[in-house]
C-alpha beads as a LAMMPS data file, in Angstrom:
LAMMPS data file: protein, C-alpha beads

368 atoms
367 bonds

1 atom types
1 bond types

-500.0 500.0 xlo xhi
-500.0 500.0 ylo yhi
-500.0 500.0 zlo zhi

Masses

1 110.0

Atoms # bond

1 1 1 -74.718 218.921 114.877
2 1 1 -76.682 216.026 113.393
3 1 1 -75.508 217.118 109.964
4 1 1 -71.882 217.459 111.085
5 1 1 -71.851 213.998 112.682
6 1 1 -72.846 212.484 109.340
7 1 1 -74.460 209.340 110.788
8 1 1 -77.803 210.220 109.257
9 1 1 -78.715 212.658 106.512
10 1 1 -81.242 215.234 107.609
11 1 1 -83.469 217.878 106.131
12 1 1 -85.630 220.271 108.123
13 1 1 -89.027 221.224 106.717
14 1 1 -90.088 224.480 108.377
15 1 1 -93.877 224.439 108.459
16 1 1 -94.525 228.059 109.487
17 1 1 -93.395 229.168 106.017
18 1 1 -90.978 231.907 105.003
19 1 1 -92.899 234.416 107.102
20 1 1 -90.966 233.036 110.060
21 1 1 -87.929 234.946 108.772
22 1 1 -89.658 238.267 109.363
23 1 1 -89.362 240.156 112.612
24 1 1 -92.169 239.035 114.891
25 1 1 -93.837 240.679 117.848
26 1 1 -93.471 238.483 120.912
27 1 1 -96.472 239.089 123.205
28 1 1 -94.652 237.486 126.135
29 1 1 -91.795 239.983 125.995
30 1 1 -94.064 242.753 124.737
31 1 1 -91.720 243.692 121.905
32 1 1 -90.443 242.652 118.476
33 1 1 -87.680 240.054 118.769
34 1 1 -84.959 239.194 116.286
35 1 1 -82.439 236.623 117.543
36 1 1 -78.762 237.506 117.186
37 1 1 -77.357 233.993 116.658
38 1 1 -77.481 232.104 113.313
39 1 1 -80.284 229.556 113.083
40 1 1 -80.111 228.493 109.426
41 1 1 -76.495 227.445 108.954
42 1 1 -74.885 224.032 108.510
43 1 1 -77.825 221.851 107.458
44 1 1 -80.310 221.284 104.642
45 1 1 -83.743 222.872 104.998
46 1 1 -86.709 224.307 103.154
47 1 1 -89.667 226.493 104.027
48 1 1 -92.931 224.750 103.197
49 1 1 -95.713 227.022 101.945
50 1 1 -98.185 227.714 104.734
51 1 1 -101.637 228.594 103.382
52 1 1 -103.197 229.473 106.745
53 1 1 -104.874 232.883 106.752
54 1 1 -103.651 233.324 110.341
55 1 1 -100.241 231.688 110.228
56 1 1 -98.613 230.887 113.545
57 1 1 -98.112 228.333 116.271
58 1 1 -100.772 229.816 118.535
59 1 1 -103.641 227.743 117.106
60 1 1 -104.262 224.411 115.373
61 1 1 -105.061 225.817 111.911
62 1 1 -102.116 228.215 111.987
63 1 1 -99.852 225.577 110.380
64 1 1 -101.429 224.340 107.145
65 1 1 -99.082 222.974 104.457
66 1 1 -100.902 221.173 101.612
67 1 1 -97.637 220.149 99.872
68 1 1 -95.660 218.862 102.830
69 1 1 -96.409 215.144 102.429
70 1 1 -95.384 215.226 98.773
71 1 1 -92.213 217.187 99.583
72 1 1 -91.150 214.616 102.192
73 1 1 -91.904 211.717 99.844
74 1 1 -89.916 213.382 97.047
75 1 1 -86.958 213.837 99.375
76 1 1 -87.111 210.071 99.980
77 1 1 -86.949 210.122 103.773
78 1 1 -86.653 206.851 105.711
79 1 1 -87.994 208.382 108.906
80 1 1 -89.701 211.538 110.043
81 1 1 -89.394 213.453 113.320
82 1 1 -92.445 215.585 114.078
83 1 1 -92.116 218.345 116.677
84 1 1 -95.488 218.800 118.380
85 1 1 -98.817 217.371 117.201
86 1 1 -101.266 220.223 117.833
87 1 1 -101.063 221.774 114.365
88 1 1 -103.092 220.756 111.334
89 1 1 -100.116 219.700 109.206
90 1 1 -98.209 217.980 112.018
91 1 1 -101.143 215.761 112.967
92 1 1 -101.663 215.008 109.279
93 1 1 -98.028 213.873 109.013
94 1 1 -98.361 211.512 111.969
95 1 1 -101.482 209.943 110.501
96 1 1 -100.176 209.626 106.941
97 1 1 -96.696 208.229 107.599
98 1 1 -97.601 205.779 110.373
99 1 1 -96.809 202.337 108.983
100 1 1 -95.042 203.805 105.944
101 1 1 -91.917 205.257 107.566
102 1 1 -90.442 205.354 111.056
103 1 1 -92.409 208.077 112.861
104 1 1 -90.611 209.814 115.697
105 1 1 -92.229 212.425 117.899
106 1 1 -90.810 215.063 120.204
107 1 1 -92.717 217.309 122.580
108 1 1 -92.322 218.398 126.195
109 1 1 -95.817 218.204 127.690
110 1 1 -96.270 216.933 131.236
111 1 1 -98.985 216.322 133.816
112 1 1 -97.828 218.906 136.365
113 1 1 -100.861 221.136 135.786
114 1 1 -103.352 218.276 135.828
115 1 1 -105.798 218.308 138.728
116 1 1 -106.539 215.232 140.776
117 1 1 -109.614 213.138 140.145
118 1 1 -111.585 212.320 137.023
119 1 1 -113.805 214.568 134.941
120 1 1 -115.543 214.162 131.608
121 1 1 -113.226 216.722 129.990
122 1 1 -110.099 215.097 131.416
123 1 1 -111.222 211.613 130.343
124 1 1 -112.095 212.788 126.829
125 1 1 -108.726 214.489 126.416
126 1 1 -106.883 211.426 127.695
127 1 1 -108.688 209.226 125.150
128 1 1 -107.991 211.691 122.335
129 1 1 -104.278 211.877 123.161
130 1 1 -104.033 208.097 123.292
131 1 1 -105.427 208.086 119.750
132 1 1 -102.850 210.704 118.666
133 1 1 -99.913 208.769 120.091
134 1 1 -101.007 205.530 118.456
135 1 1 -99.583 207.118 115.312
136 1 1 -96.094 207.369 116.876
137 1 1 -93.447 204.636 116.656
138 1 1 -91.069 206.223 119.168
139 1 1 -91.213 209.327 121.324
140 1 1 -88.153 211.308 122.354
141 1 1 -88.864 212.386 125.917
142 1 1 -87.113 215.438 127.374
143 1 1 -87.241 214.446 131.037
144 1 1 -89.014 212.467 133.759
145 1 1 -92.227 214.514 133.828
146 1 1 -92.504 214.279 130.039
147 1 1 -91.883 210.510 130.164
148 1 1 -94.688 210.071 132.690
149 1 1 -96.987 212.015 130.359
150 1 1 -96.284 209.658 127.452
151 1 1 -96.810 206.579 129.623
152 1 1 -100.152 207.978 130.801
153 1 1 -101.219 208.352 127.182
154 1 1 -100.577 204.820 126.021
155 1 1 -96.965 204.733 124.876
156 1 1 -94.864 201.845 126.196
157 1 1 -91.450 202.005 127.833
158 1 1 -89.778 200.419 124.810
159 1 1 -91.116 203.253 122.619
160 1 1 -89.507 205.979 124.734
161 1 1 -85.992 207.300 124.171
162 1 1 -84.408 209.949 126.384
163 1 1 -83.466 213.062 124.426
164 1 1 -82.966 215.645 127.191
165 1 1 -83.849 219.283 126.766
166 1 1 -80.524 221.023 126.277
167 1 1 -78.923 224.312 125.298
168 1 1 -75.562 225.065 123.725
169 1 1 -73.538 224.465 126.889
170 1 1 -70.250 225.124 125.107
171 1 1 -71.289 228.615 124.043
172 1 1 -72.112 229.571 127.610
173 1 1 -68.919 228.019 128.928
174 1 1 -66.703 229.684 126.334
175 1 1 -68.060 233.193 126.851
176 1 1 -65.542 235.270 128.814
177 1 1 -67.430 238.561 128.864
178 1 1 -68.323 239.782 132.333
179 1 1 -70.834 242.444 133.302
180 1 1 -69.661 244.495 136.242
181 1 1 -72.062 244.490 139.150
182 1 1 -70.885 247.978 140.045
183 1 1 -72.521 249.300 136.860
184 1 1 -75.870 248.311 138.370
185 1 1 -75.044 249.545 141.839
186 1 1 -74.620 246.032 143.200
187 1 1 -71.691 245.436 145.610
188 1 1 -69.381 242.614 144.566
189 1 1 -69.869 240.904 147.934
190 1 1 -73.684 240.886 147.634
191 1 1 -75.663 237.677 147.200
192 1 1 -77.694 238.229 144.039
193 1 1 -80.917 236.356 143.298
194 1 1 -81.447 236.429 139.527
195 1 1 -84.639 236.100 137.467
196 1 1 -84.352 235.899 133.675
197 1 1 -87.428 235.554 131.488
198 1 1 -90.732 237.009 130.422
199 1 1 -92.564 239.133 132.965
200 1 1 -95.793 237.155 132.699
201 1 1 -98.163 235.450 135.121
202 1 1 -97.009 231.953 134.185
203 1 1 -93.480 232.740 135.396
204 1 1 -94.833 234.375 138.599
205 1 1 -92.144 237.065 139.013
206 1 1 -94.507 238.872 141.400
207 1 1 -94.159 236.063 143.936
208 1 1 -90.376 236.338 143.769
209 1 1 -90.443 240.108 144.200
210 1 1 -92.907 239.994 147.102
211 1 1 -90.924 237.249 148.819
212 1 1 -87.630 239.081 148.373
213 1 1 -89.058 242.080 150.216
214 1 1 -89.576 239.795 153.214
215 1 1 -85.915 238.764 153.402
216 1 1 -84.870 241.995 155.103
217 1 1 -81.198 241.290 154.488
218 1 1 -79.070 244.197 153.283
219 1 1 -76.556 241.817 151.684
220 1 1 -79.186 240.297 149.385
221 1 1 -79.999 241.837 146.011
222 1 1 -82.590 240.904 143.378
223 1 1 -81.946 241.332 139.649
224 1 1 -84.925 241.005 137.302
225 1 1 -83.977 240.643 133.625
226 1 1 -86.649 240.724 130.936
227 1 1 -89.715 242.495 129.572
228 1 1 -93.396 241.731 129.427
229 1 1 -96.925 242.543 130.440
230 1 1 -96.164 242.617 134.183
231 1 1 -93.242 245.049 133.993
232 1 1 -95.178 248.112 135.152
233 1 1 -96.833 246.132 137.956
234 1 1 -93.489 244.857 139.216
235 1 1 -91.866 248.282 139.187
236 1 1 -94.880 249.762 140.968
237 1 1 -94.389 247.170 143.711
238 1 1 -90.799 248.338 144.132
239 1 1 -91.830 252.000 144.229
240 1 1 -94.212 251.255 147.073
241 1 1 -91.449 249.771 149.236
242 1 1 -89.007 251.577 151.490
243 1 1 -86.216 253.749 150.104
244 1 1 -83.623 251.345 151.505
245 1 1 -85.147 248.345 149.719
246 1 1 -85.184 250.057 146.324
247 1 1 -81.385 250.026 146.226
248 1 1 -81.439 246.217 146.447
249 1 1 -83.788 245.573 143.511
250 1 1 -82.603 246.056 139.947
251 1 1 -84.117 245.691 136.472
252 1 1 -82.512 245.026 133.104
253 1 1 -84.482 244.913 129.837
254 1 1 -84.607 241.912 127.495
255 1 1 -81.114 240.694 126.593
256 1 1 -80.469 238.822 123.354
257 1 1 -78.702 235.458 123.172
258 1 1 -75.144 236.715 122.765
259 1 1 -75.447 238.765 125.957
260 1 1 -77.003 236.026 128.084
261 1 1 -73.844 234.276 129.385
262 1 1 -72.548 237.509 130.913
263 1 1 -76.001 238.298 132.325
264 1 1 -76.094 235.009 134.237
265 1 1 -72.679 235.819 135.688
266 1 1 -74.230 238.802 137.471
267 1 1 -76.176 236.459 139.728
268 1 1 -75.355 233.944 142.424
269 1 1 -78.670 232.074 142.639
270 1 1 -80.960 231.695 139.637
271 1 1 -84.672 231.663 140.531
272 1 1 -87.533 230.409 138.338
273 1 1 -90.734 230.749 140.423
274 1 1 -93.175 229.557 137.729
275 1 1 -96.746 228.715 138.702
276 1 1 -97.846 227.585 135.240
277 1 1 -99.881 226.448 133.547
278 1 1 -97.583 225.354 130.760
279 1 1 -94.082 225.615 132.232
280 1 1 -93.149 222.452 130.387
281 1 1 -89.434 222.679 131.172
282 1 1 -87.650 225.990 131.760
283 1 1 -84.568 226.128 129.520
284 1 1 -83.310 229.181 131.398
285 1 1 -82.453 226.725 134.193
286 1 1 -80.151 224.874 131.776
287 1 1 -78.515 228.176 130.841
288 1 1 -77.976 229.194 134.448
289 1 1 -76.492 225.810 135.331
290 1 1 -74.155 225.996 132.326
291 1 1 -72.933 229.243 133.896
292 1 1 -72.273 227.453 137.209
293 1 1 -75.182 228.930 139.132
294 1 1 -77.060 227.496 142.071
295 1 1 -80.751 227.209 141.209
296 1 1 -84.032 227.685 143.044
297 1 1 -87.154 226.685 141.107
298 1 1 -90.786 225.812 141.719
299 1 1 -92.240 222.317 141.504
300 1 1 -94.279 223.414 138.453
301 1 1 -91.142 223.558 136.309
302 1 1 -90.870 220.495 134.101
303 1 1 -87.119 220.267 134.677
304 1 1 -87.341 220.065 138.478
305 1 1 -87.147 216.265 138.701
306 1 1 -84.153 216.048 136.383
307 1 1 -81.933 219.074 136.986
308 1 1 -82.292 220.031 140.660
309 1 1 -80.826 217.812 143.347
310 1 1 -82.144 219.244 146.598
311 1 1 -79.338 220.604 148.747
312 1 1 -76.717 219.651 146.143
313 1 1 -77.068 222.252 143.394
314 1 1 -80.133 224.069 144.659
315 1 1 -83.681 223.636 145.918
316 1 1 -87.235 223.118 144.707
317 1 1 -90.043 225.023 146.455
318 1 1 -93.821 224.702 146.312
319 1 1 -95.278 226.933 143.602
320 1 1 -97.393 229.921 144.678
321 1 1 -96.179 229.429 148.238
322 1 1 -94.280 232.500 149.415
323 1 1 -93.352 230.895 152.725
324 1 1 -91.801 227.904 150.967
325 1 1 -89.834 230.222 148.670
326 1 1 -88.756 232.451 151.562
327 1 1 -87.428 229.500 153.538
328 1 1 -85.314 228.343 150.592
329 1 1 -84.016 231.850 149.863
330 1 1 -82.941 232.269 153.472
331 1 1 -80.918 229.064 153.228
332 1 1 -78.740 230.678 150.550
333 1 1 -77.832 233.583 152.807
334 1 1 -75.621 231.499 155.081
335 1 1 -72.539 232.022 152.942
336 1 1 -71.088 232.423 149.471
337 1 1 -68.914 229.317 149.697
338 1 1 -71.931 227.003 149.799
339 1 1 -73.491 228.819 146.845
340 1 1 -70.279 228.446 144.841
341 1 1 -70.154 224.732 145.589
342 1 1 -73.762 224.354 144.454
343 1 1 -72.946 226.223 141.259
344 1 1 -70.083 223.864 140.536
345 1 1 -72.445 220.937 141.042
346 1 1 -74.911 222.536 138.608
347 1 1 -72.263 222.673 135.897
348 1 1 -71.348 219.027 136.462
349 1 1 -74.984 217.928 136.265
350 1 1 -75.706 219.839 133.060
351 1 1 -72.471 218.730 131.388
352 1 1 -72.982 215.065 132.169
353 1 1 -76.567 214.658 131.025
354 1 1 -78.095 217.600 129.169
355 1 1 -76.098 218.203 126.024
356 1 1 -76.900 218.530 122.330
357 1 1 -74.864 215.370 121.764
358 1 1 -77.384 213.399 123.826
359 1 1 -80.206 214.552 121.557
360 1 1 -78.222 213.633 118.446
361 1 1 -77.553 210.130 119.762
362 1 1 -81.239 209.676 120.634
363 1 1 -82.357 210.645 117.126
364 1 1 -79.715 208.461 115.467
365 1 1 -80.423 205.404 117.603
366 1 1 -84.187 205.723 117.209
367 1 1 -83.814 205.298 113.444
368 1 1 -81.718 202.117 113.685

Bonds

1 1 1 2
2 1 2 3
3 1 3 4
4 1 4 5
5 1 5 6
6 1 6 7
7 1 7 8
8 1 8 9
9 1 9 10
10 1 10 11
11 1 11 12
12 1 12 13
13 1 13 14
14 1 14 15
15 1 15 16
16 1 16 17
17 1 17 18
18 1 18 19
19 1 19 20
20 1 20 21
21 1 21 22
22 1 22 23
23 1 23 24
24 1 24 25
25 1 25 26
26 1 26 27
27 1 27 28
28 1 28 29
29 1 29 30
30 1 30 31
31 1 31 32
32 1 32 33
33 1 33 34
34 1 34 35
35 1 35 36
36 1 36 37
37 1 37 38
38 1 38 39
39 1 39 40
40 1 40 41
41 1 41 42
42 1 42 43
43 1 43 44
44 1 44 45
45 1 45 46
46 1 46 47
47 1 47 48
48 1 48 49
49 1 49 50
50 1 50 51
51 1 51 52
52 1 52 53
53 1 53 54
54 1 54 55
55 1 55 56
56 1 56 57
57 1 57 58
58 1 58 59
59 1 59 60
60 1 60 61
61 1 61 62
62 1 62 63
63 1 63 64
64 1 64 65
65 1 65 66
66 1 66 67
67 1 67 68
68 1 68 69
69 1 69 70
70 1 70 71
71 1 71 72
72 1 72 73
73 1 73 74
74 1 74 75
75 1 75 76
76 1 76 77
77 1 77 78
78 1 78 79
79 1 79 80
80 1 80 81
81 1 81 82
82 1 82 83
83 1 83 84
84 1 84 85
85 1 85 86
86 1 86 87
87 1 87 88
88 1 88 89
89 1 89 90
90 1 90 91
91 1 91 92
92 1 92 93
93 1 93 94
94 1 94 95
95 1 95 96
96 1 96 97
97 1 97 98
98 1 98 99
99 1 99 100
100 1 100 101
101 1 101 102
102 1 102 103
103 1 103 104
104 1 104 105
105 1 105 106
106 1 106 107
107 1 107 108
108 1 108 109
109 1 109 110
110 1 110 111
111 1 111 112
112 1 112 113
113 1 113 114
114 1 114 115
115 1 115 116
116 1 116 117
117 1 117 118
118 1 118 119
119 1 119 120
120 1 120 121
121 1 121 122
122 1 122 123
123 1 123 124
124 1 124 125
125 1 125 126
126 1 126 127
127 1 127 128
128 1 128 129
129 1 129 130
130 1 130 131
131 1 131 132
132 1 132 133
133 1 133 134
134 1 134 135
135 1 135 136
136 1 136 137
137 1 137 138
138 1 138 139
139 1 139 140
140 1 140 141
141 1 141 142
142 1 142 143
143 1 143 144
144 1 144 145
145 1 145 146
146 1 146 147
147 1 147 148
148 1 148 149
149 1 149 150
150 1 150 151
151 1 151 152
152 1 152 153
153 1 153 154
154 1 154 155
155 1 155 156
156 1 156 157
157 1 157 158
158 1 158 159
159 1 159 160
160 1 160 161
161 1 161 162
162 1 162 163
163 1 163 164
164 1 164 165
165 1 165 166
166 1 166 167
167 1 167 168
168 1 168 169
169 1 169 170
170 1 170 171
171 1 171 172
172 1 172 173
173 1 173 174
174 1 174 175
175 1 175 176
176 1 176 177
177 1 177 178
178 1 178 179
179 1 179 180
180 1 180 181
181 1 181 182
182 1 182 183
183 1 183 184
184 1 184 185
185 1 185 186
186 1 186 187
187 1 187 188
188 1 188 189
189 1 189 190
190 1 190 191
191 1 191 192
192 1 192 193
193 1 193 194
194 1 194 195
195 1 195 196
196 1 196 197
197 1 197 198
198 1 198 199
199 1 199 200
200 1 200 201
201 1 201 202
202 1 202 203
203 1 203 204
204 1 204 205
205 1 205 206
206 1 206 207
207 1 207 208
208 1 208 209
209 1 209 210
210 1 210 211
211 1 211 212
212 1 212 213
213 1 213 214
214 1 214 215
215 1 215 216
216 1 216 217
217 1 217 218
218 1 218 219
219 1 219 220
220 1 220 221
221 1 221 222
222 1 222 223
223 1 223 224
224 1 224 225
225 1 225 226
226 1 226 227
227 1 227 228
228 1 228 229
229 1 229 230
230 1 230 231
231 1 231 232
232 1 232 233
233 1 233 234
234 1 234 235
235 1 235 236
236 1 236 237
237 1 237 238
238 1 238 239
239 1 239 240
240 1 240 241
241 1 241 242
242 1 242 243
243 1 243 244
244 1 244 245
245 1 245 246
246 1 246 247
247 1 247 248
248 1 248 249
249 1 249 250
250 1 250 251
251 1 251 252
252 1 252 253
253 1 253 254
254 1 254 255
255 1 255 256
256 1 256 257
257 1 257 258
258 1 258 259
259 1 259 260
260 1 260 261
261 1 261 262
262 1 262 263
263 1 263 264
264 1 264 265
265 1 265 266
266 1 266 267
267 1 267 268
268 1 268 269
269 1 269 270
270 1 270 271
271 1 271 272
272 1 272 273
273 1 273 274
274 1 274 275
275 1 275 276
276 1 276 277
277 1 277 278
278 1 278 279
279 1 279 280
280 1 280 281
281 1 281 282
282 1 282 283
283 1 283 284
284 1 284 285
285 1 285 286
286 1 286 287
287 1 287 288
288 1 288 289
289 1 289 290
290 1 290 291
291 1 291 292
292 1 292 293
293 1 293 294
294 1 294 295
295 1 295 296
296 1 296 297
297 1 297 298
298 1 298 299
299 1 299 300
300 1 300 301
301 1 301 302
302 1 302 303
303 1 303 304
304 1 304 305
305 1 305 306
306 1 306 307
307 1 307 308
308 1 308 309
309 1 309 310
310 1 310 311
311 1 311 312
312 1 312 313
313 1 313 314
314 1 314 315
315 1 315 316
316 1 316 317
317 1 317 318
318 1 318 319
319 1 319 320
320 1 320 321
321 1 321 322
322 1 322 323
323 1 323 324
324 1 324 325
325 1 325 326
326 1 326 327
327 1 327 328
328 1 328 329
329 1 329 330
330 1 330 331
331 1 331 332
332 1 332 333
333 1 333 334
334 1 334 335
335 1 335 336
336 1 336 337
337 1 337 338
338 1 338 339
339 1 339 340
340 1 340 341
341 1 341 342
342 1 342 343
343 1 343 344
344 1 344 345
345 1 345 346
346 1 346 347
347 1 347 348
348 1 348 349
349 1 349 350
350 1 350 351
351 1 351 352
352 1 352 353
353 1 353 354
354 1 354 355
355 1 355 356
356 1 356 357
357 1 357 358
358 1 358 359
359 1 359 360
360 1 360 361
361 1 361 362
362 1 362 363
363 1 363 364
364 1 364 365
365 1 365 366
366 1 366 367
367 1 367 368
């Protein structure tokens, strides 16, 4: 979109190297993933040679590009946008180009997992991060929690530009495909709570499943979509419940991007019960809202302060608290009309503030 708008000329330097084009095993989903939408069309890019012996974004030395500074200089860039600092080459870029070119930074860290009080480790990390961000001219913050993180680490208000986390809203809106609930054994009149994501501890799908079993409402159904390390544990939980309850809990395996709009249409209320650590945002919430769904998420989700207006398009509950989640789930069982109204509000919220266009404008204005 930046390239199509033509206000600035861009080139993307992919630091993982060409190995990123190969099929990769995703430990979160527990399977090899290959995305089914084009990711390399419509803009200029190159793959920078990565010399790391253990290439990947899972550790600091996994991104090591000796030629990247020279390649950027040769391309004659006026500014540079670095995504994330915690890789060898990315930190090197921040340090080298500070004072030479406009240095923009984008990340989505927050303080939601930070414990109260001071400790030597916490103080040392805070000082280190303040040093890192002294090499940044402007930071593109994704939301309120991310903005507070930057302010806590020394950046000033005038250095911060809102570039909201967003997904391709138009693709979700334009998709007309509809999965039939009947194919899953779900009555059309049922109220369906929907979880979409990796079955991993951070997302806390076990809390959602355990809490759903306490609803004891035959009209409520739970649909769990995804794969991951907790899949067997979750299905064992279902097997241990009553025969009647099993008919109200359904599983679908990982669905690729082109199928996701129709998957969200199977649900009425999207639930993201994350406990963290590291739930920096939760882009599945954006996707659900773009599909006009009411949302129910935990207070550990980085998007909670920006996307969920309590009682308007959904609710926020206290993470790891089954009673708090149960209370909110019960509030959705009063009627479908209220859920539909909340879903309409979700679409309005996501369309007005969280769009790719907003990110483009933020990048363009930050270079002026």
